[in-house]
VEXDREN-2710 file (C-alpha; in Angstrom, 1 decimal):
% VEXDREN-2710
k/r/px/py/pz
1/MET/-2.7/2.1/35.2
2/ALA/-0.9/4.7/33.5
3/GLU/-1.7/8.5/34.6
4/GLY/-0.7/11.8/33.1
5/ILE/1.8/13.8/34.9
6/ILE/2.4/17.5/34.4
7/ALA/5.5/19.0/32.7
8/HIS/6.2/22.4/33.7
9/ASP/9.6/23.1/31.9
10/TYR/9.0/22.0/28.3
11/GLU/11.3/23.2/25.3
12/PRO/8.9/23.2/22.4
13/PRO/10.0/20.6/19.6
14/THR/10.9/21.5/15.9
15/LEU/9.8/19.2/12.8
16/GLU/13.3/18.0/12.5
17/ASP/13.2/16.6/16.3
18/VAL/10.0/14.9/16.0
19/CYS/10.8/13.4/12.5
20/ALA/13.9/11.8/13.9
21/ASP/11.9/10.7/16.9
22/VAL/9.4/8.9/15.0
23/THR/11.7/7.5/12.7
24/ASN/13.8/6.1/15.6
25/TRP/10.7/4.7/17.4
26/LEU/9.5/3.0/14.0
27/ASN/12.9/1.5/12.9
28/GLU/14.4/0.6/16.2
29/ALA/11.7/-0.1/18.5
30/ALA/8.1/-0.7/16.9
31/LEU/9.0/-2.6/13.6
32/PRO/11.5/-5.0/14.9
33/LEU/9.2/-5.7/18.1
34/TRP/6.1/-6.5/15.8
35/ALA/8.2/-8.3/13.3
36/GLU/9.5/-10.6/16.0
37/ARG/6.5/-11.1/18.2
38/GLY/3.5/-10.3/15.9
39/GLN/3.3/-12.9/13.4
40/ASP/2.8/-16.6/14.0
41/ALA/4.6/-19.6/12.0
42/ALA/1.7/-19.9/9.6
43/GLY/2.0/-16.2/8.6
44/LEU/-0.9/-14.9/10.4
45/PHE/-0.7/-11.7/12.4
46/HIS/-1.6/-11.7/16.2
47/GLU/-4.4/-9.5/17.2
48/ARG/-2.6/-7.8/20.1
49/LEU/0.5/-7.9/22.1
50/ASP/0.7/-7.3/26.2
51/PHE/3.0/-4.6/27.6
52/GLY/5.4/-7.4/28.2
53/ALA/5.2/-7.9/24.1
54/ARG/3.5/-11.3/24.5
55/PRO/0.9/-12.1/22.1
56/ASP/-2.6/-12.6/23.1
57/MET/-3.1/-16.5/22.0
58/SER/-6.9/-16.5/23.0
59/ALA/-7.9/-13.3/20.9
60/MET/-10.0/-13.7/17.8
61/ARG/-8.2/-12.5/14.7
62/ARG/-9.9/-9.6/12.7
63/VAL/-9.4/-10.0/9.0
64/ARG/-9.1/-6.2/8.8
65/VAL/-6.1/-6.5/11.2
66/GLN/-4.5/-9.1/9.0
67/ALA/-4.7/-6.5/6.0
68/ARG/-3.5/-3.6/8.1
69/GLN/-0.3/-5.5/9.1
70/LEU/0.4/-6.3/5.7
71/PHE/0.1/-2.6/4.7
72/VAL/2.3/-1.8/7.9
73/PHE/5.4/-3.8/6.9
74/ALA/5.0/-3.1/2.9
75/GLU/4.9/0.7/3.8
76/ALA/7.9/0.3/6.2
77/ALA/10.0/-1.3/3.6
78/MET/9.3/1.6/1.2
79/MET/10.1/4.1/3.8
80/GLY/13.6/2.5/4.3
81/TRP/13.3/0.0/7.2
82/HIS/16.0/-2.5/6.7
83/GLY/14.3/-5.4/8.6
84/GLU/12.8/-8.7/7.4
85/ALA/9.7/-6.9/5.8
86/GLU/10.0/-8.9/2.5
87/ASP/9.7/-12.3/4.3
88/ILE/6.8/-10.9/6.6
89/VAL/4.8/-9.6/3.7
90/ILE/5.3/-12.6/1.4
91/HIS/4.4/-15.2/4.3
92/GLY/1.8/-12.8/5.4
93/LEU/-0.1/-12.4/2.0
94/GLU/0.0/-16.1/1.3
95/ALA/-1.6/-16.6/4.7
96/PHE/-4.1/-13.8/4.2
97/VAL/-5.3/-15.3/1.0
98/THR/-5.3/-18.9/2.1
99/ARG/-7.1/-18.3/5.5
100/CYS/-9.1/-15.2/4.9
101/TRP/-10.5/-15.2/1.2
102/ALA/-13.6/-17.6/0.5
103/PRO/-12.7/-19.6/3.3
104/ASP/-16.2/-21.0/3.1
105/GLY/-16.3/-21.4/-0.7
106/ALA/-17.9/-18.2/-1.5
107/PRO/-16.1/-15.1/-2.7
108/GLY/-15.0/-12.2/-0.5
109/TRP/-12.9/-11.6/2.5
110/ALA/-14.2/-13.1/5.7
111/HIS/-14.8/-11.1/8.8
112/MET/-13.1/-13.1/11.7
113/LEU/-10.9/-15.9/12.2
114/ALA/-10.6/-17.9/15.6
115/PRO/-7.3/-17.8/17.5
116/ASP/-6.2/-20.8/15.7
117/GLY/-6.8/-19.5/12.1
118/SER/-9.9/-21.2/11.5
119/LEU/-13.0/-19.4/10.0
120/ALA/-15.1/-17.7/12.9
121/ASP/-17.2/-15.3/11.2
122/PRO/-18.2/-15.5/7.5
123/THR/-19.7/-12.3/7.2
124/ARG/-18.5/-10.3/4.2
125/ASP/-18.1/-6.6/5.8
126/THR/-17.4/-4.0/3.4
127/TYR/-15.0/-2.3/5.9
128/ASP/-12.8/-5.6/5.5
129/GLN/-13.0/-5.5/1.7
130/ALA/-11.9/-1.8/1.7
131/PHE/-8.7/-2.6/4.2
132/ALA/-8.0/-5.9/1.8
133/LEU/-7.6/-3.4/-1.2
134/LEU/-5.7/-1.0/0.6
135/ALA/-3.1/-3.7/1.7
136/LEU/-2.8/-5.3/-1.6
137/ALA/-2.0/-1.8/-3.1
138/SER/0.9/-1.4/-0.7
139/VAL/2.2/-5.1/-1.1
140/TRP/2.0/-4.8/-5.0
141/ARG/3.9/-1.5/-4.8
142/TYR/6.5/-3.1/-2.8
143/THR/6.8/-6.7/-4.2
144/ARG/4.9/-6.5/-7.9
145/SER/3.4/-9.5/-6.6
146/ASP/0.9/-11.3/-9.3
147/LEU/-1.0/-12.8/-6.4
148/ALA/-1.8/-9.1/-5.0
149/LEU/-3.1/-8.1/-8.4
150/GLN/-5.1/-11.2/-8.8
151/MET/-6.8/-10.6/-5.3
152/ARG/-7.4/-7.0/-6.2
153/ASP/-9.2/-7.8/-9.3
154/ARG/-11.3/-10.6/-7.5
155/THR/-12.0/-8.2/-4.6
156/LEU/-13.4/-5.6/-7.0
157/ALA/-15.5/-8.2/-8.8
158/PHE/-16.9/-9.1/-5.7
159/ILE/-17.7/-5.7/-4.6
160/ASP/-19.2/-4.7/-8.1
161/GLU/-21.5/-7.7/-8.2
162/ALA/-22.4/-8.3/-4.5
163/LEU/-22.0/-5.0/-2.4
164/SER/-22.7/-2.1/-4.8
165/ASP/-26.0/-0.4/-4.5
166/PRO/-27.1/0.7/-8.2
167/GLU/-30.5/2.3/-6.6
168/HIS/-29.2/4.4/-3.9
169/GLY/-25.5/4.5/-4.4
170/GLY/-22.5/3.6/-2.5
171/LEU/-21.8/0.1/-1.1
172/HIS/-24.1/-1.9/1.3
173/GLU/-22.5/-2.7/4.7
174/GLY/-21.8/-6.4/3.6
175/LEU/-23.3/-9.7/3.2
176/PRO/-25.8/-10.8/4.8
177/ARG/-27.3/-7.1/4.2
178/SER/-27.5/-5.2/7.5
179/LEU/-28.4/-1.6/8.7
180/PRO/-27.4/1.0/9.8
181/ARG/-25.5/2.1/6.6
182/ARG/-22.1/3.8/7.6
183/ALA/-19.9/6.4/6.3
184/ASN/-16.8/5.0/7.5
185/PRO/-16.4/1.9/4.9
186/HIS/-16.8/4.4/2.3
187/MET/-14.0/6.5/3.5
188/HIS/-11.5/3.4/3.6
189/MET/-12.9/2.5/0.1
190/LEU/-11.8/6.0/-1.1
191/GLU/-8.4/5.5/0.7
192/ALA/-8.0/2.3/-1.0
193/MET/-8.9/3.4/-4.4
194/LEU/-6.5/6.3/-4.1
195/ALA/-3.8/3.9/-3.2
196/TRP/-4.4/1.8/-6.2
197/HIS/-4.4/5.0/-8.5
198/THR/-1.0/6.1/-7.0
199/ALA/0.4/2.6/-7.5
200/THR/-0.8/2.1/-11.1
201/GLY/-2.1/5.4/-12.5
202/ASP/-5.2/3.6/-14.0
203/SER/-8.2/6.3/-14.5
204/GLU/-10.5/3.5/-13.3
205/PHE/-9.5/3.8/-9.8
206/ARG/-9.8/7.8/-10.0
207/ARG/-13.3/7.2/-11.2
208/ARG/-14.0/4.8/-8.6
209/ALA/-12.6/7.3/-5.9
210/ASP/-14.6/10.1/-7.6
211/ALA/-18.0/8.4/-7.1
212/LEU/-17.0/8.2/-3.2
213/VAL/-16.2/11.9/-3.1
214/GLN/-19.4/12.7/-4.6
215/LEU/-21.3/10.3/-2.0
216/PHE/-19.6/12.4/0.6
217/LEU/-20.8/15.6/-0.8
218/ASP/-24.1/14.3/-1.4
219/ARG/-25.0/12.3/1.8
220/PHE/-22.2/12.5/4.5
221/TYR/-21.4/16.1/4.8
222/ASP/-23.5/18.8/6.5
223/PRO/-22.4/22.2/5.3
224/ALA/-24.7/24.1/7.8
225/SER/-22.6/22.6/10.9
226/GLU/-19.5/21.5/8.9
227/THR/-19.9/18.1/10.4
228/LEU/-19.8/14.6/9.1
229/GLY/-22.8/12.2/9.6
230/GLU/-21.8/8.7/10.4
231/PHE/-25.1/6.2/10.4
232/TYR/-28.0/6.1/7.6
233/ASP/-30.9/4.1/6.6
234/GLU/-31.0/2.0/3.3
235/ALA/-31.9/5.2/1.2
236/TRP/-29.1/7.3/2.8
237/ARG/-31.4/9.4/5.1
238/GLU/-29.0/10.1/8.3
239/LEU/-30.4/8.4/11.4
240/GLU/-31.1/10.6/14.4
241/ALA/-29.6/13.5/12.6
242/ALA/-30.9/16.1/15.1
243/GLN/-29.1/14.3/18.0
244/ARG/-25.9/13.6/15.6
245/VAL/-22.9/12.5/17.3
246/VAL/-19.7/13.3/15.6
247/GLU/-16.2/12.1/15.6
248/PRO/-13.3/14.4/15.4
249/GLY/-10.9/11.7/14.1
250/HIS/-13.2/11.2/11.2
251/HIS/-13.4/14.8/10.6
252/PHE/-9.4/14.9/10.4
253/GLU/-9.3/11.7/8.4
254/TRP/-11.6/13.2/5.6
255/THR/-9.8/16.4/5.6
256/TRP/-6.7/14.6/4.6
257/LEU/-8.4/12.2/2.2
258/LEU/-10.5/14.9/0.2
259/HIS/-7.1/16.8/-0.3
260/GLU/-5.6/13.7/-1.5
261/ALA/-8.5/13.2/-3.9
262/ALA/-8.3/16.5/-5.5
263/ALA/-4.7/15.9/-5.9
264/HIS/-5.5/12.8/-7.9
265/GLY/-8.1/14.7/-10.0
266/CYS/-11.3/14.0/-8.2
267/THR/-14.1/16.2/-7.6
268/ASP/-12.4/19.3/-5.8
269/ALA/-14.1/19.0/-2.1
270/ARG/-11.4/21.0/-0.3
271/GLN/-13.6/23.7/0.8
272/GLU/-15.8/21.0/2.5
273/ALA/-12.4/19.6/3.8
274/ALA/-11.8/23.1/5.5
275/GLY/-15.0/23.1/7.0
276/LEU/-14.4/19.5/8.9
277/PHE/-10.9/20.8/9.7
278/ARG/-12.5/24.0/11.3
279/PHE/-15.0/22.1/13.2
280/GLY/-12.5/19.7/14.6
281/MET/-10.2/22.3/15.7
282/LYS/-12.7/24.4/17.2
283/PHE/-14.4/21.8/19.3
284/GLY/-12.7/18.5/19.2
285/LEU/-9.5/19.1/21.0
286/ASP/-8.9/18.8/24.8
287/GLN/-6.4/21.3/26.6
288/GLN/-3.6/19.2/25.5
289/GLY/-4.3/20.0/21.9
290/LEU/-5.2/16.2/21.5
291/ALA/-8.4/15.0/19.8
292/ILE/-11.2/13.6/22.0
293/ASP/-13.4/10.7/20.8
294/GLU/-17.0/12.1/20.3
295/LEU/-18.9/15.5/20.0
296/LYS/-22.5/16.7/19.4
297/ALA/-23.1/18.4/16.1
298/ASN/-23.4/21.7/18.3
299/GLY/-19.8/21.2/19.5
300/ALA/-20.6/20.1/22.9
301/VAL/-18.4/17.2/24.4
302/ALA/-20.3/13.7/24.1
303/ARG/-17.2/11.4/25.1
304/ALA/-14.2/13.2/26.4
305/SER/-11.8/10.1/26.3
306/ARG/-8.9/10.0/23.7
307/ARG/-8.1/7.0/21.6
308/THR/-4.7/6.8/19.7
309/TRP/-6.0/6.9/16.1
310/PRO/-7.7/10.2/16.2
311/GLN/-4.5/11.7/17.1
312/THR/-2.9/10.1/13.9
313/GLU/-5.7/11.5/11.7
314/LEU/-5.1/15.0/13.5
315/ILE/-1.5/14.6/12.4
316/LYS/-2.4/14.0/8.9
317/ALA/-4.8/16.8/8.7
318/LEU/-2.2/19.3/10.0
319/VAL/0.4/18.1/7.6
320/VAL/-1.9/18.5/4.5
321/MET/-3.2/21.8/5.8
322/ALA/0.2/23.0/6.7
323/ARG/1.3/22.0/3.0
324/LYS/-1.6/24.4/1.9
325/GLY/0.0/27.4/3.8
326/ASP/-2.1/27.1/7.1
327/GLY/0.5/28.6/9.5
328/GLN/-1.2/27.7/12.6
329/ALA/-1.5/24.1/11.4
330/LEU/2.2/24.0/10.6
331/THR/3.1/25.4/14.2
332/ARG/1.0/23.1/16.0
333/LEU/2.3/20.0/14.0
334/PRO/5.7/19.4/15.9
335/GLN/4.0/19.7/19.5
336/THR/1.1/17.3/18.4
337/VAL/3.5/14.7/17.4
338/ARG/5.6/15.0/20.7
339/THR/2.5/14.9/23.0
340/LEU/1.5/11.8/20.9
341/MET/5.0/10.3/21.5
342/CYS/5.0/11.2/25.2
343/SER/1.8/9.7/26.2
344/TYR/0.3/7.0/23.8
345/LEU/3.8/5.7/22.8
346/ALA/5.4/5.8/26.3
347/THR/4.5/2.2/27.4
348/PRO/6.9/0.0/29.5
349/THR/8.1/-1.9/26.5
350/ARG/9.3/0.5/23.9
351/GLY/7.5/-0.1/20.6
352/LEU/3.9/-0.5/21.7
353/TRP/1.0/2.0/22.5
354/PHE/-1.7/2.9/24.8
355/ASP/-5.2/2.5/22.9
356/GLN/-7.3/5.0/25.0
357/PHE/-7.1/7.5/28.0
358/ASP/-10.0/8.7/29.8
359/ALA/-11.0/12.3/30.3
360/GLN/-8.8/12.4/33.3
361/GLY/-5.6/11.1/31.6
362/ARG/-5.8/7.6/32.6
363/THR/-5.9/4.2/30.8
364/GLN/-6.9/0.8/31.9
365/ASP/-5.1/-0.8/28.9
366/THR/-3.4/-4.1/29.2
367/HIS/-2.6/-4.9/25.5
368/ALA/-1.7/-2.8/22.6
369/PRO/-4.1/-3.7/19.5
370/ALA/-2.3/-4.4/16.3
371/SER/-5.0/-2.5/14.4
372/THR/-3.4/0.9/15.7
373/PHE/-0.1/0.3/13.8
374/TYR/-1.6/1.2/10.5
375/HIS/-2.7/4.4/12.0
376/LEU/0.7/5.4/13.0
377/VAL/2.6/4.2/10.2
378/MET/0.3/6.3/7.9
379/ALA/0.5/9.5/9.9
380/PHE/4.4/9.1/10.4
381/ARG/4.8/8.4/6.7
382/GLU/2.8/11.9/5.8
383/LEU/4.8/13.7/8.3
384/ILE/8.2/12.5/7.1
385/ASP/7.3/12.9/3.6
386/ALA/6.3/16.7/4.1
387/ALA/8.7/17.7/6.7
388/GLU/11.3/18.6/4.1
389/ASP/9.2/21.0/2.5
390/LEU/7.7/22.5/5.7
391/THR/9.6/25.2/7.8
392/VAL/8.2/26.3/11.2
393/GLU/9.2/29.9/12.0
394/GLU/7.9/30.1/15.7
395/PRO/7.5/26.8/17.7
396/PHE/3.9/26.5/18.8
397/GLU/3.7/26.3/22.8
398/ILE/0.6/25.1/24.8
399/PRO/0.3/26.2/28.3
400/ALA/2.7/24.3/30.4
401/VAL/-0.3/23.2/32.8
402/ALA/-1.9/21.5/29.8
403/VAL/1.3/19.6/28.5
404/GLN/0.5/16.0/29.8
405/LEU/3.0/13.2/29.5
406/SER/2.6/9.8/30.4
407/GLN/4.1/8.2/33.3
408/ALA/5.9/5.2/31.2
409/SER/6.9/3.3/34.2
410/ALA/2.9/2.7/35.5
411/VAL/0.8/0.3/33.8
END
C-alpha cells in the first residue's frame, strides 16, 4: 500500500520544469515500458500491468482500451517519440479491426474480448464506438492508413443507422438498447469528431460536433448550479436531478472540450465552460489542489477519493483557461502537474501509475490500468503544446502541510 508523506521544504516548479519532467517520463520510461510489455504477439494490447511491469494474462480485454492504446502510440509518435510506434500502431490496428469489429458478423465494435482475444461480450456500446473513432483519427494522421479511413466510414455508418436517436436527439447507449442514457459517451463522441475535423478539415465533422455541443446546452448543463448532469431517461429527462451527484473530472473535461469546439467553429459554449470550471475549482479540489471523484450539486463532498484521470482533465482545463488569460489557472498549472507526478506516477517501476487514492491518501492498487495512458498522453500533449506560449510570473504555492508526495517504495 502506498501512502502520502508530507513535504515541508518544497520549491515551486516552473512550466519549463514540469514540461521537461513529463517529456522525460513519457519518452524514457512509460512509452518504452508499455511498448515492450503492453502488446502481445497478436497485436492486441494488455488490459493492465502489475507494478513489476508484468501483464495480467487473466484480465478481460475492453475494446475501448485497444482503441486508447492505439491513440497513445500514434500520438506519441507525432509528439516526437522515437520508439517502435509505427510497428506497434500498424500491428495494433490490424488486430483491432480483425478481433474487435463485427466479430459476430454484425457491424459495430464489440465491447469485450476474453483474455485469449476471443469475443466475450458482443454489446455495441456507444462509448466504445467513440473511442474507436478517436483512435482511428490519430492513426490516420500518423500513418495515412486506408484501413483507418475505411473503418471510420463503416463506424459512422453503423452509428447513424443503429445508434442515432432522431426522436429525442443524441445517441442511444448501444445495442441492445439500455438505460440510463449517459452524457459521457456523447462527450467522447464530441472529442472524436473534433479529432477528425482537425485531421481532415471536413465540415461534416464540425456539423456532427456542433450537434453534440447543442445537446450539452439543451440537456446536460444546468446553469443554475453550473453543474453537469450524468444520467437520463429515454427522453433526456435527468434521473434523480434533485440528488444529482457530479464528477469534477467531467466538469474539467467538458471545459477543455467546449473551448476546443468553439475554436473549430462550433456553437460558442465558453460561457458555460467557465461555469463548469468555476464549480469544479470551488468545490472539487482537496487540500493538495487535486480533483476528488464525486460531489453533490450543492458542492458537498460525495466521494473524496481521487482517481488519476480527473487530475489529467484538471490539467487540460487549466491549460485552456490559462491560454484564455486566467492568471490563477496559469500559476496553478505547474504545481498540479508536479503533484500528479510525485503521487500517481511515483510507482516502484517507473513508467506506471497508481489509479486511485482514498481520502487519506492511500492506495490499494496492485496494477496500472492501460486505460489511463490515454488520459496522461492527452494532458501532457496539451501541456507541452501550450507551454511555449505561457509565462508564469509568480509560481503558485500551496501550504506545505498540503503538499503530499507519494512514497514510491511502498506498494
